[in-house]
C-alpha positions, 0 to 999 in steps of 0.5 A: 535502506540497507540490503538489496530489497526495494522499498516497494517490495519491503512494503508489500512484504510488510503488508502481507506480514500484517495478514493481508490475504493475497488470494483472489477469492477472499482478498486481493494480490499485492503487486508493485506499481507504477504499471497498473496491470489489467488483470486480475480484477481485484488487485492492489498496486503499491508504488514507492515514491520520494518523500521528505528524506532524512528525519530524526537527526539523520537516524531515520529516512522518510518516504512515501508510497501509494496504495491503489485498490481495484475491485471487480466490475460493477461493484464499487462496494468491493473496491472500497471494502478492500481499501478500507480493510488495508487502511485499517490494517496500516493504522492498527499495525504495531511499530517498530517492525522489522521487515526484510532487514529494515526497521519500520518506525512508523507509517501514517496516512497523508490526508484523508482515507482512500478516495475513489478514482474516476471510473473508466466507462469502458471498464467499469472496475472501481478503484480507490487510492491513498498515500502514506508516509513510511519512516524507516531506520536502523 
């Protein structure tokens, strides 16, 4: 990717630019993973990852990212609602888009929609996760 912005930061900036509400009251902050922060309760972790690499005859690079949503204690519906809202934003996003000097050609989900993670009985905060493929180019 051109410039000095990381893949994860570019994805976070793109999601915020799509209109994601980063306030704890009505939305959820977006932070880089892979370290999963213990607070706040409602939070989204975005972790960039490897992927298939150059596609489209070398004119575009494709990689992956994981979104991990956590809701407040004892509220599985809130966590699923966060996940569903962001997943819907990604699917309805206009392409191409330029963020931080990077052209995003397309983003799509790998497999099914957001899926629940196992519940930690000592924590009781529900989490969902989903993986996406992002293709960037010049």
